[in-house]
PDB file of N, CA, C, O and CB in Angstrom:
ATOM      1  N   UNK A   1      66.953  70.696  82.184  1.00  0.00           N
ATOM      2  CA  UNK A   1      67.780  72.511  81.787  1.00  0.00           C
ATOM      3  C   UNK A   1      68.837  72.400  81.882  1.00  0.00           C
ATOM      4  O   UNK A   1      69.645  72.583  80.972  1.00  0.00           O
ATOM      5  CB  UNK A   1      67.604  73.893  82.681  1.00  0.00           C
ATOM      6  N   UNK A   2      69.164  71.975  83.348  1.00  0.00           N
ATOM      7  CA  UNK A   2      70.403  71.754  83.547  1.00  0.00           C
ATOM      8  C   UNK A   2      71.751  71.457  82.805  1.00  0.00           C
ATOM      9  O   UNK A   2      72.817  72.065  82.706  1.00  0.00           O
ATOM     10  CB  UNK A   2      70.247  71.097  84.103  1.00  0.00           C
ATOM     11  N   UNK A   3      71.073  69.802  82.136  1.00  0.00           N
ATOM     12  CA  UNK A   3      71.761  68.973  81.570  1.00  0.00           C
ATOM     13  C   UNK A   3      71.753  69.873  79.949  1.00  0.00           C
ATOM     14  O   UNK A   3      72.795  70.134  79.347  1.00  0.00           O
ATOM     15  CB  UNK A   3      71.076  67.362  81.768  1.00  0.00           C
ATOM     16  N   UNK A   4      70.943  70.092  79.657  1.00  0.00           N
ATOM     17  CA  UNK A   4      70.714  71.215  78.250  1.00  0.00           C
ATOM     18  C   UNK A   4      72.108  72.325  77.918  1.00  0.00           C
ATOM     19  O   UNK A   4      72.853  72.537  76.961  1.00  0.00           O
ATOM     20  CB  UNK A   4      69.137  72.440  78.690  1.00  0.00           C
ATOM     21  N   UNK A   5      71.917  72.922  79.493  1.00  0.00           N
ATOM     22  CA  UNK A   5      73.047  74.064  79.406  1.00  0.00           C
ATOM     23  C   UNK A   5      74.500  73.386  79.566  1.00  0.00           C
ATOM     24  O   UNK A   5      75.467  73.894  78.997  1.00  0.00           O
ATOM     25  CB  UNK A   5      72.830  75.256  80.685  1.00  0.00           C
ATOM     26  N   UNK A   6      74.657  71.993  80.511  1.00  0.00           N
ATOM     27  CA  UNK A   6      76.118  71.439  80.284  1.00  0.00           C
ATOM     28  C   UNK A   6      76.484  71.175  79.025  1.00  0.00           C
ATOM     29  O   UNK A   6      77.500  71.685  78.552  1.00  0.00           O
ATOM     30  CB  UNK A   6      76.378  70.243  80.943  1.00  0.00           C
ATOM     31  N   UNK A   7      75.648  70.290  78.282  1.00  0.00           N
ATOM     32  CA  UNK A   7      75.946  70.381  77.094  1.00  0.00           C
ATOM     33  C   UNK A   7      76.123  71.263  75.886  1.00  0.00           C
ATOM     34  O   UNK A   7      76.828  70.864  74.959  1.00  0.00           O
ATOM     35  CB  UNK A   7      75.473  69.868  76.929  1.00  0.00           C
ATOM     36  N   UNK A   8      75.566  72.364  75.838  1.00  0.00           N
ATOM     37  CA  UNK A   8      75.616  73.285  75.203  1.00  0.00           C
ATOM     38  C   UNK A   8      77.012  73.996  75.629  1.00  0.00           C
ATOM     39  O   UNK A   8      77.703  74.492  74.739  1.00  0.00           O
ATOM     40  CB  UNK A   8      74.397  73.953  75.342  1.00  0.00           C
ATOM     41  N   UNK A   9      77.409  74.044  76.911  1.00  0.00           N
ATOM     42  CA  UNK A   9      78.547  74.187  77.208  1.00  0.00           C
ATOM     43  C   UNK A   9      80.049  73.517  76.844  1.00  0.00           C
ATOM     44  O   UNK A   9      81.179  73.983  76.699  1.00  0.00           O
ATOM     45  CB  UNK A   9      78.295  74.129  78.141  1.00  0.00           C
ATOM     46  N   UNK A  10      79.583  72.465  76.791  1.00  0.00           N
ATOM     47  CA  UNK A  10      80.674  71.209  76.446  1.00  0.00           C
ATOM     48  C   UNK A  10      80.862  71.238  74.802  1.00  0.00           C
ATOM     49  O   UNK A  10      81.933  71.081  74.216  1.00  0.00           O
ATOM     50  CB  UNK A  10      79.983  69.472  76.983  1.00  0.00           C
ATOM     51  N   UNK A  11      79.751  71.441  74.281  1.00  0.00           N
ATOM     52  CA  UNK A  11      79.951  71.802  72.656  1.00  0.00           C
ATOM     53  C   UNK A  11      80.493  73.153  72.297  1.00  0.00           C
ATOM     54  O   UNK A  11      81.072  73.240  71.215  1.00  0.00           O
ATOM     55  CB  UNK A  11      78.569  71.748  71.884  1.00  0.00           C
ATOM     56  N   UNK A  12      80.383  74.258  73.079  1.00  0.00           N
ATOM     57  CA  UNK A  12      80.858  75.298  72.524  1.00  0.00           C
ATOM     58  C   UNK A  12      82.333  75.241  73.429  1.00  0.00           C
ATOM     59  O   UNK A  12      83.213  75.997  73.017  1.00  0.00           O
ATOM     60  CB  UNK A  12      79.802  76.648  72.629  1.00  0.00           C
ATOM     61  N   UNK A  13      82.643  74.421  74.592  1.00  0.00           N
ATOM     62  CA  UNK A  13      84.311  74.396  74.909  1.00  0.00           C
ATOM     63  C   UNK A  13      85.059  73.691  73.496  1.00  0.00           C
ATOM     64  O   UNK A  13      86.079  74.097  72.940  1.00  0.00           O
ATOM     65  CB  UNK A  13      84.703  73.250  76.528  1.00  0.00           C
ATOM     66  N   UNK A  14      84.318  72.663  73.165  1.00  0.00           N
ATOM     67  CA  UNK A  14      85.212  71.632  72.215  1.00  0.00           C
ATOM     68  C   UNK A  14      85.289  72.592  70.722  1.00  0.00           C
ATOM     69  O   UNK A  14      86.186  72.418  69.897  1.00  0.00           O
ATOM     70  CB  UNK A  14      84.250  69.792  71.936  1.00  0.00           C
ATOM     71  N   UNK A  15      84.329  73.483  70.578  1.00  0.00           N
ATOM     72  CA  UNK A  15      84.427  74.308  69.199  1.00  0.00           C
ATOM     73  C   UNK A  15      85.726  74.955  69.507  1.00  0.00           C
ATOM     74  O   UNK A  15      86.674  74.779  68.743  1.00  0.00           O
ATOM     75  CB  UNK A  15      83.112  75.488  68.838  1.00  0.00           C
ATOM     76  N   UNK A  16      85.862  75.823  70.759  1.00  0.00           N
ATOM     77  CA  UNK A  16      86.178  76.854  70.823  1.00  0.00           C
ATOM     78  C   UNK A  16      87.491  76.589  70.972  1.00  0.00           C
ATOM     79  O   UNK A  16      88.350  77.163  70.303  1.00  0.00           O
ATOM     80  CB  UNK A  16      85.547  77.562  71.616  1.00  0.00           C
ATOM     81  N   UNK A  17      87.742  75.713  71.848  1.00  0.00           N
ATOM     82  CA  UNK A  17      89.415  75.047  71.989  1.00  0.00           C
ATOM     83  C   UNK A  17      89.818  73.216  71.983  1.00  0.00           C
ATOM     84  O   UNK A  17      90.238  72.446  72.847  1.00  0.00           O
ATOM     85  CB  UNK A  17      89.993  75.619  73.701  1.00  0.00           C
ATOM     86  N   UNK A  18      89.387  73.050  70.359  1.00  0.00           N
ATOM     87  CA  UNK A  18      89.562  71.453  70.401  1.00  0.00           C
ATOM     88  C   UNK A  18      90.544  70.661  70.817  1.00  0.00           C
ATOM     89  O   UNK A  18      90.376  69.470  71.077  1.00  0.00           O
ATOM     90  CB  UNK A  18      89.499  70.992  69.366  1.00  0.00           C
ATOM     91  N   UNK A  19      91.881  71.408  70.928  1.00  0.00           N
ATOM     92  CA  UNK A  19      93.202  70.802  71.216  1.00  0.00           C
ATOM     93  C   UNK A  19      93.143  70.397  72.734  1.00  0.00           C
ATOM     94  O   UNK A  19      93.438  69.335  73.282  1.00  0.00           O
ATOM     95  CB  UNK A  19      94.453  71.854  70.891  1.00  0.00           C
ATOM     96  N   UNK A  20      92.600  71.752  73.307  1.00  0.00           N
ATOM     97  CA  UNK A  20      92.464  71.334  75.049  1.00  0.00           C
ATOM     98  C   UNK A  20      91.441  70.453  75.306  1.00  0.00           C
ATOM     99  O   UNK A  20      91.658  69.674  76.235  1.00  0.00           O
ATOM    100  CB  UNK A  20      92.107  72.591  76.078  1.00  0.00           C
ATOM    101  N   UNK A  21      90.173  70.342  74.625  1.00  0.00           N
ATOM    102  CA  UNK A  21      89.398  69.083  74.687  1.00  0.00           C
ATOM    103  C   UNK A  21      90.020  68.081  74.561  1.00  0.00           C
ATOM    104  O   UNK A  21      90.114  67.299  75.507  1.00  0.00           O
ATOM    105  CB  UNK A  21      88.492  68.944  73.881  1.00  0.00           C
ATOM    106  N   UNK A  22      90.624  67.831  73.335  1.00  0.00           N
ATOM    107  CA  UNK A  22      91.176  66.432  73.063  1.00  0.00           C
ATOM    108  C   UNK A  22      91.875  66.150  73.697  1.00  0.00           C
ATOM    109  O   UNK A  22      91.817  64.924  73.791  1.00  0.00           O
ATOM    110  CB  UNK A  22      91.674  66.106  72.087  1.00  0.00           C
ATOM    111  N   UNK A  23      92.889  66.682  74.506  1.00  0.00           N
ATOM    112  CA  UNK A  23      94.042  66.618  75.284  1.00  0.00           C
ATOM    113  C   UNK A  23      93.194  66.301  76.724  1.00  0.00           C
ATOM    114  O   UNK A  23      93.458  65.162  77.107  1.00  0.00           O
ATOM    115  CB  UNK A  23      95.066  68.105  75.192  1.00  0.00           C
ATOM    116  N   UNK A  24      92.304  66.965  77.564  1.00  0.00           N
ATOM    117  CA  UNK A  24      91.441  66.485  78.652  1.00  0.00           C
ATOM    118  C   UNK A  24      90.758  65.298  78.323  1.00  0.00           C
ATOM    119  O   UNK A  24      90.582  64.515  79.256  1.00  0.00           O
ATOM    120  CB  UNK A  24      90.476  67.453  79.042  1.00  0.00           C
ATOM    121  N   UNK A  25      90.357  65.003  77.279  1.00  0.00           N
ATOM    122  CA  UNK A  25      89.613  63.490  76.783  1.00  0.00           C
ATOM    123  C   UNK A  25      90.257  62.550  77.213  1.00  0.00           C
ATOM    124  O   UNK A  25      89.785  61.740  78.011  1.00  0.00           O
ATOM    125  CB  UNK A  25      89.493  63.139  75.295  1.00  0.00           C
ATOM    126  N   UNK A  26      91.516  62.498  76.725  1.00  0.00           N
ATOM    127  CA  UNK A  26      92.950  61.584  76.685  1.00  0.00           C
ATOM    128  C   UNK A  26      93.084  61.307  78.012  1.00  0.00           C
ATOM    129  O   UNK A  26      93.384  60.251  78.568  1.00  0.00           O
ATOM    130  CB  UNK A  26      94.405  62.327  76.105  1.00  0.00           C
ATOM    131  N   UNK A  27      92.769  62.620  78.549  1.00  0.00           N
ATOM    132  CA  UNK A  27      93.884  62.347  80.262  1.00  0.00           C
ATOM    133  C   UNK A  27      92.916  61.735  80.993  1.00  0.00           C
ATOM    134  O   UNK A  27      93.121  60.877  81.852  1.00  0.00           O
ATOM    135  CB  UNK A  27      94.547  63.963  81.392  1.00  0.00           C
ATOM    136  N   UNK A  28      91.258  62.419  80.468  1.00  0.00           N
ATOM    137  CA  UNK A  28      90.530  61.233  81.558  1.00  0.00           C
ATOM    138  C   UNK A  28      90.310  60.159  81.269  1.00  0.00           C
ATOM    139  O   UNK A  28      89.767  59.561  82.198  1.00  0.00           O
ATOM    140  CB  UNK A  28      89.353  61.402  82.030  1.00  0.00           C
ATOM    141  N   UNK A  29      90.514  59.369  80.109  1.00  0.00           N
ATOM    142  CA  UNK A  29      90.523  58.267  79.620  1.00  0.00           C
ATOM    143  C   UNK A  29      91.715  57.326  80.150  1.00  0.00           C
ATOM    144  O   UNK A  29      91.631  56.109  80.314  1.00  0.00           O
ATOM    145  CB  UNK A  29      90.492  58.492  78.296  1.00  0.00           C
ATOM    146  N   UNK A  30      92.831  58.125  80.381  1.00  0.00           N
ATOM    147  CA  UNK A  30      94.086  57.064  80.778  1.00  0.00           C
ATOM    148  C   UNK A  30      94.029  57.217  82.380  1.00  0.00           C
ATOM    149  O   UNK A  30      94.302  56.251  83.093  1.00  0.00           O
ATOM    150  CB  UNK A  30      95.854  57.564  80.061  1.00  0.00           C
ATOM    151  N   UNK A  31      93.694  58.365  82.877  1.00  0.00           N
ATOM    152  CA  UNK A  31      93.045  58.410  84.252  1.00  0.00           C
ATOM    153  C   UNK A  31      92.166  57.073  84.602  1.00  0.00           C
ATOM    154  O   UNK A  31      92.539  56.228  85.416  1.00  0.00           O
ATOM    155  CB  UNK A  31      92.070  59.732  84.315  1.00  0.00           C
ATOM    156  N   UNK A  32      90.857  57.005  83.812  1.00  0.00           N
ATOM    157  CA  UNK A  32      90.062  55.651  84.391  1.00  0.00           C
ATOM    158  C   UNK A  32      90.794  54.503  84.059  1.00  0.00           C
ATOM    159  O   UNK A  32      90.755  53.615  84.911  1.00  0.00           O
ATOM    160  CB  UNK A  32      88.565  55.409  83.791  1.00  0.00           C
ATOM    161  N   UNK A  33      91.641  54.219  82.759  1.00  0.00           N
ATOM    162  CA  UNK A  33      91.984  53.080  82.247  1.00  0.00           C
ATOM    163  C   UNK A  33      92.975  52.933  83.852  1.00  0.00           C
ATOM    164  O   UNK A  33      92.569  52.330  84.845  1.00  0.00           O
ATOM    165  CB  UNK A  33      92.752  53.127  80.460  1.00  0.00           C
ATOM    166  N   UNK A  34      94.018  53.491  83.765  1.00  0.00           N
ATOM    167  CA  UNK A  34      94.566  53.365  85.127  1.00  0.00           C
ATOM    168  C   UNK A  34      93.963  53.283  86.406  1.00  0.00           C
ATOM    169  O   UNK A  34      94.726  53.286  87.371  1.00  0.00           O
ATOM    170  CB  UNK A  34      95.233  54.225  85.280  1.00  0.00           C
ATOM    171  N   UNK A  35      92.954  53.223  86.569  1.00  0.00           N
ATOM    172  CA  UNK A  35      92.222  53.262  87.516  1.00  0.00           C
ATOM    173  C   UNK A  35      91.438  51.787  87.621  1.00  0.00           C
ATOM    174  O   UNK A  35      91.247  51.207  88.689  1.00  0.00           O
ATOM    175  CB  UNK A  35      91.413  54.469  87.352  1.00  0.00           C
ATOM    176  N   UNK A  36      91.017  51.283  86.293  1.00  0.00           N
ATOM    177  CA  UNK A  36      90.372  50.311  86.165  1.00  0.00           C
ATOM    178  C   UNK A  36      91.340  49.383  86.253  1.00  0.00           C
ATOM    179  O   UNK A  36      90.884  48.451  86.915  1.00  0.00           O
ATOM    180  CB  UNK A  36      89.601  50.300  85.149  1.00  0.00           C
ATOM    181  N   UNK A  37      92.686  49.117  85.848  1.00  0.00           N
ATOM    182  CA  UNK A  37      94.087  48.333  85.847  1.00  0.00           C
ATOM    183  C   UNK A  37      93.896  48.112  87.285  1.00  0.00           C
ATOM    184  O   UNK A  37      93.331  47.139  87.785  1.00  0.00           O
ATOM    185  CB  UNK A  37      95.644  49.182  85.337  1.00  0.00           C
ATOM    186  N   UNK A  38      94.584  49.417  88.097  1.00  0.00           N
ATOM    187  CA  UNK A  38      94.622  48.642  89.655  1.00  0.00           C
ATOM    188  C   UNK A  38      93.466  47.967  90.283  1.00  0.00           C
ATOM    189  O   UNK A  38      93.631  47.044  91.081  1.00  0.00           O
ATOM    190  CB  UNK A  38      94.940  49.630  90.738  1.00  0.00           C
ATOM    191  N   UNK A  39      92.295  48.406  89.941  1.00  0.00           N
ATOM    192  CA  UNK A  39      90.819  47.486  90.343  1.00  0.00           C
ATOM    193  C   UNK A  39      90.938  46.358  90.276  1.00  0.00           C
ATOM    194  O   UNK A  39      90.949  45.582  91.231  1.00  0.00           O
ATOM    195  CB  UNK A  39      89.616  47.605  89.575  1.00  0.00           C
ATOM    196  N   UNK A  40      91.081  45.997  88.727  1.00  0.00           N
ATOM    197  CA  UNK A  40      91.388  44.563  88.047  1.00  0.00           C
ATOM    198  C   UNK A  40      92.534  43.843  88.324  1.00  0.00           C
ATOM    199  O   UNK A  40      92.510  42.698  87.873  1.00  0.00           O
ATOM    200  CB  UNK A  40      91.458  44.641  86.682  1.00  0.00           C
ATOM    201  N   UNK A  41      93.626  44.194  88.987  1.00  0.00           N
ATOM    202  CA  UNK A  41      95.081  43.491  88.930  1.00  0.00           C
ATOM    203  C   UNK A  41      94.560  42.313  89.578  1.00  0.00           C
ATOM    204  O   UNK A  41      93.547  42.222  90.270  1.00  0.00           O
ATOM    205  CB  UNK A  41      96.492  44.261  89.760  1.00  0.00           C
ATOM    206  N   UNK A  42      95.576  41.225  89.188  1.00  0.00           N
ATOM    207  CA  UNK A  42      95.216  39.989  89.379  1.00  0.00           C
ATOM    208  C   UNK A  42      95.857  40.050  91.076  1.00  0.00           C
ATOM    209  O   UNK A  42      96.858  40.731  91.298  1.00  0.00           O
ATOM    210  CB  UNK A  42      95.894  38.827  88.122  1.00  0.00           C
ATOM    211  N   UNK A  43      95.108  39.206  92.299  1.00  0.00           N
ATOM    212  CA  UNK A  43      95.623  39.259  93.542  1.00  0.00           C
ATOM    213  C   UNK A  43      96.654  38.130  93.572  1.00  0.00           C
ATOM    214  O   UNK A  43      96.533  37.160  92.823  1.00  0.00           O
ATOM    215  CB  UNK A  43      94.539  39.163  94.602  1.00  0.00           C
ATOM    216  N   UNK A  44      97.644  38.247  94.414  1.00  0.00           N
ATOM    217  CA  UNK A  44      98.333  37.324  94.236  1.00  0.00           C
ATOM    218  C   UNK A  44      97.935  36.067  94.970  1.00  0.00           C
ATOM    219  O   UNK A  44      97.606  36.347  96.123  1.00  0.00           O
ATOM    220  CB  UNK A  44      99.465  37.732  94.457  1.00  0.00           C
ATOM    221  N   UNK A  45      97.846  34.720  94.690  1.00  0.00           N
ATOM    222  CA  UNK A  45      97.130  33.390  95.242  1.00  0.00           C
ATOM    223  C   UNK A  45      98.132  33.121  96.230  1.00  0.00           C
ATOM    224  O   UNK A  45      97.646  32.387  97.091  1.00  0.00           O
ATOM    225  CB  UNK A  45      96.861  32.046  94.132  1.00  0.00           C
ATOM    226  N   UNK A  46      99.333  33.409  96.469  1.00  0.00           N
ATOM    227  CA  UNK A  46     100.442  32.412  97.145  1.00  0.00           C
ATOM    228  C   UNK A  46     100.966  31.727  96.949  1.00  0.00           C
ATOM    229  O   UNK A  46     101.833  31.406  97.762  1.00  0.00           O
ATOM    230  CB  UNK A  46     100.406  31.882  97.775  1.00  0.00           C
ATOM    231  N   UNK A  47     100.795  30.927  95.581  1.00  0.00           N
ATOM    232  CA  UNK A  47     101.403  29.686  94.959  1.00  0.00           C
ATOM    233  C   UNK A  47     102.700  30.329  94.419  1.00  0.00           C
ATOM    234  O   UNK A  47     102.746  31.414  93.841  1.00  0.00           O
ATOM    235  CB  UNK A  47     100.425  28.913  93.732  1.00  0.00           C
ATOM    236  N   UNK A  48     103.765  29.504  94.688  1.00  0.00           N
ATOM    237  CA  UNK A  48     104.772  29.489  94.220  1.00  0.00           C
ATOM    238  C   UNK A  48     104.879  30.157  92.866  1.00  0.00           C
ATOM    239  O   UNK A  48     104.178  29.616  92.011  1.00  0.00           O
ATOM    240  CB  UNK A  48     105.091  28.353  94.293  1.00  0.00           C
ATOM    241  N   UNK A  49     105.545  31.143  92.483  1.00  0.00           N
ATOM    242  CA  UNK A  49     105.699  31.457  90.865  1.00  0.00           C
ATOM    243  C   UNK A  49     104.550  32.239  90.387  1.00  0.00           C
ATOM    244  O   UNK A  49     104.087  32.155  89.250  1.00  0.00           O
ATOM    245  CB  UNK A  49     105.756  30.085  89.924  1.00  0.00           C
ATOM    246  N   UNK A  50     104.035  33.154  91.504  1.00  0.00           N
ATOM    247  CA  UNK A  50     102.454  33.653  90.948  1.00  0.00           C
ATOM    248  C   UNK A  50     103.161  35.355  91.146  1.00  0.00           C
ATOM    249  O   UNK A  50     102.486  36.262  90.658  1.00  0.00           O
ATOM    250  CB  UNK A  50     100.565  33.063  92.298  1.00  0.00           C
ATOM    251  N   UNK A  51     104.461  35.727  91.836  1.00  0.00           N
ATOM    252  CA  UNK A  51     104.853  36.981  92.339  1.00  0.00           C
ATOM    253  C   UNK A  51     104.775  37.986  91.384  1.00  0.00           C
ATOM    254  O   UNK A  51     104.983  39.181  91.593  1.00  0.00           O
ATOM    255  CB  UNK A  51     106.112  36.955  92.855  1.00  0.00           C
ATOM    256  N   UNK A  52     104.328  37.233  89.845  1.00  0.00           N
ATOM    257  CA  UNK A  52     104.294  38.206  88.926  1.00  0.00           C
ATOM    258  C   UNK A  52     103.450  38.236  87.794  1.00  0.00           C
ATOM    259  O   UNK A  52     103.114  37.308  87.058  1.00  0.00           O
ATOM    260  CB  UNK A  52     105.356  38.313  88.540  1.00  0.00           C
ATOM    261  N   UNK A  53     103.104  39.645  87.753  1.00  0.00           N
ATOM    262  CA  UNK A  53     102.167  39.735  86.904  1.00  0.00           C
ATOM    263  C   UNK A  53     101.783  39.292  85.294  1.00  0.00           C
ATOM    264  O   UNK A  53     102.383  39.757  84.325  1.00  0.00           O
ATOM    265  CB  UNK A  53     102.146  40.713  87.031  1.00  0.00           C
ATOM    266  N   UNK A  54     100.792  38.415  85.212  1.00  0.00           N
ATOM    267  CA  UNK A  54     100.505  37.711  83.978  1.00  0.00           C
ATOM    268  C   UNK A  54      99.991  39.178  82.720  1.00  0.00           C
ATOM    269  O   UNK A  54      99.546  38.873  81.614  1.00  0.00           O
ATOM    270  CB  UNK A  54      99.047  36.358  84.412  1.00  0.00           C
ATOM    271  N   UNK A  55     100.086  40.047  82.962  1.00  0.00           N
ATOM    272  CA  UNK A  55     100.234  41.091  81.706  1.00  0.00           C
ATOM    273  C   UNK A  55     101.186  41.418  80.881  1.00  0.00           C
ATOM    274  O   UNK A  55     102.369  41.344  81.214  1.00  0.00           O
ATOM    275  CB  UNK A  55     100.067  42.133  81.990  1.00  0.00           C
ATOM    276  N   UNK A  56     100.764  41.852  79.607  1.00  0.00           N
ATOM    277  CA  UNK A  56     101.679  42.456  78.832  1.00  0.00           C
ATOM    278  C   UNK A  56     101.066  43.905  78.194  1.00  0.00           C
ATOM    279  O   UNK A  56      99.916  44.197  77.866  1.00  0.00           O
ATOM    280  CB  UNK A  56     102.101  41.398  77.749  1.00  0.00           C
ATOM    281  N   UNK A  57     102.102  44.546  78.165  1.00  0.00           N
ATOM    282  CA  UNK A  57     101.629  46.050  77.639  1.00  0.00           C
ATOM    283  C   UNK A  57     102.576  46.309  76.642  1.00  0.00           C
ATOM    284  O   UNK A  57     103.804  46.353  76.709  1.00  0.00           O
ATOM    285  CB  UNK A  57     101.644  47.329  78.781  1.00  0.00           C
ATOM    286  N   UNK A  58     101.427  46.552  75.242  1.00  0.00           N
ATOM    287  CA  UNK A  58     102.653  46.535  74.216  1.00  0.00           C
ATOM    288  C   UNK A  58     102.136  48.467  74.084  1.00  0.00           C
ATOM    289  O   UNK A  58     101.134  49.110  74.399  1.00  0.00           O
ATOM    290  CB  UNK A  58     102.472  45.078  72.330  1.00  0.00           C
ATOM    291  N   UNK A  59     103.219  48.727  73.567  1.00  0.00           N
ATOM    292  CA  UNK A  59     102.941  50.640  73.494  1.00  0.00           C
ATOM    293  C   UNK A  59     103.478  50.804  71.972  1.00  0.00           C
ATOM    294  O   UNK A  59     103.049  51.698  71.243  1.00  0.00           O
ATOM    295  CB  UNK A  59     104.182  51.908  74.901  1.00  0.00           C
ATOM    296  N   UNK A  60     104.307  50.006  71.617  1.00  0.00           N
ATOM    297  CA  UNK A  60     104.390  49.959  69.674  1.00  0.00           C
ATOM    298  C   UNK A  60     105.483  49.015  69.443  1.00  0.00           C
ATOM    299  O   UNK A  60     106.514  48.762  70.066  1.00  0.00           O
ATOM    300  CB  UNK A  60     104.909  51.669  68.711  1.00  0.00           C
ATOM    301  N   UNK A  61     104.751  48.392  67.943  1.00  0.00           N
ATOM    302  CA  UNK A  61     105.761  47.306  67.440  1.00  0.00           C
ATOM    303  C   UNK A  61     106.148  48.132  66.141  1.00  0.00           C
ATOM    304  O   UNK A  61     105.474  48.867  65.419  1.00  0.00           O
ATOM    305  CB  UNK A  61     105.062  45.591  67.124  1.00  0.00           C
ATOM    306  N   UNK A  62     107.818  47.647  66.099  1.00  0.00           N
ATOM    307  CA  UNK A  62     108.364  47.808  64.547  1.00  0.00           C
ATOM    308  C   UNK A  62     109.755  46.726  64.634  1.00  0.00           C
ATOM    309  O   UNK A  62     110.589  46.557  65.524  1.00  0.00           O
ATOM    310  CB  UNK A  62     108.893  49.769  64.094  1.00  0.00           C
ATOM    311  N   UNK A  63     109.617  46.248  63.601  1.00  0.00           N
ATOM    312  CA  UNK A  63     110.605  45.209  62.887  1.00  0.00           C
ATOM    313  C   UNK A  63     110.182  43.764  63.896  1.00  0.00           C
ATOM    314  O   UNK A  63     109.022  43.763  64.308  1.00  0.00           O
ATOM    315  CB  UNK A  63     112.607  45.806  63.025  1.00  0.00           C
ATOM    316  N   UNK A  64     111.086  42.540  64.303  1.00  0.00           N
ATOM    317  CA  UNK A  64     110.742  41.415  64.580  1.00  0.00           C
ATOM    318  C   UNK A  64     110.673  41.560  66.116  1.00  0.00           C
ATOM    319  O   UNK A  64     111.514  41.871  66.959  1.00  0.00           O
ATOM    320  CB  UNK A  64     111.615  40.402  63.983  1.00  0.00           C
ATOM    321  N   UNK A  65     109.147  41.166  66.188  1.00  0.00           N
ATOM    322  CA  UNK A  65     108.832  41.066  67.816  1.00  0.00           C
ATOM    323  C   UNK A  65     108.560  39.480  68.112  1.00  0.00           C
ATOM    324  O   UNK A  65     107.913  38.649  67.476  1.00  0.00           O
ATOM    325  CB  UNK A  65     107.313  42.070  68.306  1.00  0.00           C
ATOM    326  N   UNK A  66     109.325  39.383  69.356  1.00  0.00           N
ATOM    327  CA  UNK A  66     109.586  37.554  69.828  1.00  0.00           C
ATOM    328  C   UNK A  66     109.332  37.557  71.035  1.00  0.00           C
ATOM    329  O   UNK A  66     109.806  38.403  71.794  1.00  0.00           O
ATOM    330  CB  UNK A  66     111.161  36.766  69.713  1.00  0.00           C
ATOM    331  N   UNK A  67     108.475  36.534  71.445  1.00  0.00           N
ATOM    332  CA  UNK A  67     107.842  36.547  72.811  1.00  0.00           C
ATOM    333  C   UNK A  67     108.356  35.103  73.427  1.00  0.00           C
ATOM    334  O   UNK A  67     108.430  34.003  72.879  1.00  0.00           O
ATOM    335  CB  UNK A  67     106.051  36.697  72.724  1.00  0.00           C
ATOM    336  N   UNK A  68     108.651  35.475  74.636  1.00  0.00           N
ATOM    337  CA  UNK A  68     109.721  34.664  75.466  1.00  0.00           C
ATOM    338  C   UNK A  68     108.678  34.441  76.893  1.00  0.00           C
ATOM    339  O   UNK A  68     108.238  35.222  77.737  1.00  0.00           O
ATOM    340  CB  UNK A  68     111.458  35.719  75.798  1.00  0.00           C
ATOM    341  N   UNK A  69     108.561  33.086  76.684  1.00  0.00           N
ATOM    342  CA  UNK A  69     107.621  32.984  78.038  1.00  0.00           C
ATOM    343  C   UNK A  69     108.606  33.367  79.824  1.00  0.00           C
ATOM    344  O   UNK A  69     109.823  33.527  79.921  1.00  0.00           O
ATOM    345  CB  UNK A  69     106.964  30.961  77.992  1.00  0.00           C
ATOM    346  N   UNK A  70     107.960  33.400  80.558  1.00  0.00           N
ATOM    347  CA  UNK A  70     108.960  33.521  81.999  1.00  0.00           C
ATOM    348  C   UNK A  70     109.934  32.519  82.161  1.00  0.00           C
ATOM    349  O   UNK A  70     111.115  32.651  82.484  1.00  0.00           O
ATOM    350  CB  UNK A  70     108.149  33.408  83.384  1.00  0.00           C
ATOM    351  N   UNK A  71     109.229  31.391  81.869  1.00  0.00           N
ATOM    352  CA  UNK A  71     110.316  30.082  82.748  1.00  0.00           C
ATOM    353  C   UNK A  71     110.639  29.571  81.692  1.00  0.00           C
ATOM    354  O   UNK A  71     110.442  28.360  81.788  1.00  0.00           O
ATOM    355  CB  UNK A  71     109.691  28.781  83.894  1.00  0.00           C
ATOM    356  N   UNK A  72     111.127  29.898  80.495  1.00  0.00           N
ATOM    357  CA  UNK A  72     111.784  29.302  79.363  1.00  0.00           C
ATOM    358  C   UNK A  72     112.791  30.081  79.279  1.00  0.00           C
ATOM    359  O   UNK A  72     112.799  31.229  79.723  1.00  0.00           O
ATOM    360  CB  UNK A  72     111.069  29.175  78.119  1.00  0.00           C
ATOM    361  N   UNK A  73     114.173  29.271  78.431  1.00  0.00           N
ATOM    362  CA  UNK A  73     115.174  30.148  78.275  1.00  0.00           C
ATOM    363  C   UNK A  73     115.112  30.450  76.464  1.00  0.00           C
ATOM    364  O   UNK A  73     115.761  31.320  75.883  1.00  0.00           O
ATOM    365  CB  UNK A  73     116.674  29.420  78.958  1.00  0.00           C
ATOM    366  N   UNK A  74     114.287  29.611  75.915  1.00  0.00           N
ATOM    367  CA  UNK A  74     114.009  30.087  74.239  1.00  0.00           C
ATOM    368  C   UNK A  74     112.956  30.963  73.697  1.00  0.00           C
ATOM    369  O   UNK A  74     112.906  31.193  72.489  1.00  0.00           O
ATOM    370  CB  UNK A  74     113.716  28.944  73.429  1.00  0.00           C
TER     371      UNK A  74
END
């Protein structure tokens, strides 16, 4: 019964305030993603050169994209 009431409340809020609920869902998703990234971040193994993260975050692509290895000059 409680789950049904909460479901109806969520549907009512979504219909009454679509922008607010959409922004809230995005904020919760970003929070959850950041939390998972912090938990799943690679642990420094103590090897030389392993002090940098091996991740890339791409936010937007526009024009020519070039990728360069960290240990390379080209």
